[in-house]
N, C-alpha and C positions, 0 to 999 in steps of 0.2 A: 440446529446447534448454535450455541452462542459464540460469537467471535471473541477471542482473547487477544488483547492488545500486545504489540511488541514491547519488549523492555529495553531500556537504554541506560546501562550502568556507566555512562560517561565516556566509553571508548568505542563501543560497537553495539549493534542491535541484536537482541535475542528474540527468536520466535518460540515462546514457551510451548505452543502446540506441537511443533516439529522437534523441539529439543535441540535446536541448532541455531548458531549465530547466522544471521543473514547478511552480515558484513564481516570482512576478514578481521581476525584478532590482530591488532596492530603490533603486538609483541612477537607474533609468530611462534607462540610457545608450545603449541600442540602439533601432533603429526598432521592432522587436518586442521586448517585454520578456522573451519566452520563448526566443528563439533563442540558441544557443550560438555558432554560427559564422555568418559572413555579415555583412551590414550594414556592409561595408567594413572589418571587423576580422578579423585572421587569428589564430586561437587557437594556431597553431603557434609564432608569433613574438611572442606577447603574454603578459602576466602579469596575472592578476586574483586574487591570492592570497586576498583576503577577499570577493570578489564585490561589492565596494562601488564602486570606480571603476577603469576600465581604464587601466593604465599600458602604453602601447605600447612594445615593445622591438624594435629593429631586427633584421634577419636575423642569425643566428648569435650573438645576444646573450642569449637567455633562459637557457641553461644557465650562462653566465658569471655573470649576475646572481644566479641561485639558488645557485651555488657561493660567491660573495662573501657573500651573505646568511647562509649557514650558518656563516661564520667571523666575522661581525660581533659586537661586544659588544652587550649588551642595549640600551645607550643608542643605538648606531648603528642597531639594528633598529627602535627606536622612531621614529627620524628617517625611515627608509625607509617604515615603516608610516604615519606621519603624512602623507607625500607621497602615498602610495598611496590614502589615504582622503579626500584633498582632493577638492573638487568641481572643481578645476582639472585640466587635462590635462597630463601630463608624458610626454615622449617620450625614451627612452634609446636610445643606439646604441653598441655596442662597435665600435671601429675597430682595425685591425690594425697601424697604424703611426702615427708622429707626423705632425702636419700643420703647414703654415707658420703662424706666429703673425700674425694679421691686423693687430696693432698695429705691426708692423715690416715694412718693404718690403725685405727682404734674404734671403740664404740662410743666415743664422746663427741665426735665432730660430725655434724649433719648439715646438709644444704637443702634449701627449699627451691633451689634453682641452679642452673648451670648454662653457660653459653660458650660457644667456640666457633671459630671459622673452620670451614670444612671444604674438602674436595668431595663431590658426590657423583656417583654413577647413577644416572637417571635414564628415562626413556629417550631423552634428547641427546644422551651421551654424557661426557664429563661436564660437570657444572661446578662453579664455585659459589660460596655464600656462607651461610652459618646456620647453626641449630641452637635452639634454646628450650630448656625445660623450666617450668615455673609452677609453684604450688599455690600461689595466691597473688593478689594485686601488688603487694610489696615486691615480690620476686619478679613479677612481670615488668614493673618499672625498672628494677635493677638489671635484669638479664636481657630483656628485649629492648627496652627504650633507652638503655645506656650502653650496655656491652655490645649488642649487635649493631647499634648506631655507630659506636666507635670503630667496630670492626669493618663496617661498610666504608667508613672514611679511610681506614688503613688499606683496605683492599683496592680502593680507587688510587690511593697514593703509591701503592706497591705493584701496580699493573696486574692486580689479581692474584698476587702470590700469597697463598694461605700460610706458607711457612714463615715468610717475613712478617705477616700480620700477627701470627701467634708468638713469634719471637719478640715483636714489639710489646705485646701484652706481658710476656714473661719478664722482659727487661724493665718495664714500668708498671708492674702489677699493682703496687700500692697506690700509684697515681690513678690508675683505671678504677680500682676498687673505691677509692675516696670519691671519685666523680659519681660512681654508681650509688654509693650510700647517700651522697648529697641529693641525687636525683630522687631516690625513693623517699627521702625525708621532706623534701620541698614540695612534692606533688602527691597529695593525699587522696586523689580521686574523690572529690566531695560527693557525699551521699552513699559511699561504699565503705565497708570495713575492710581495709586492704590487707589485714592480717587473717581474715577468715579464709579457711581452706575450701 
């Protein structure tokens, strides 16, 4: 039998033959700090690039996020890495179509993305963080790399209060949206059509 080398994704070692970490997960994010799969997390649909904190990615999303990541500027990669290393939980989901805008009750307003701070019940108990849906690269820049980035800063400032963070967004919605529009327009992910679904 051929020996398979241990993997080191920058935070701890994985033995792929055993399917176990052979050093403790530094974020202590799972029930067992050694297990790679299980504990309610699915490694097929999840990303833990640095082994620091698990960023859940919805079904059919992981390859899209990795493709986007490879086309981000260094500044945008730093934003993504900052969220990923947060002690807060961030859930991302690629959607295949636009969704009705909840701020309007009609058939004319649609969104290709949405982001919000959230209290979540997980296997670990109550966790704070945020969730984001995005239909394409433009909405990934808008919702994930601007709104969730801003929400992380607010959660830090507000001692983890989701309510205060969402109130800050409501009170300064136009400011937040303007920053997000600037971010998506200034960062075009060279080599990708960011408007392609």
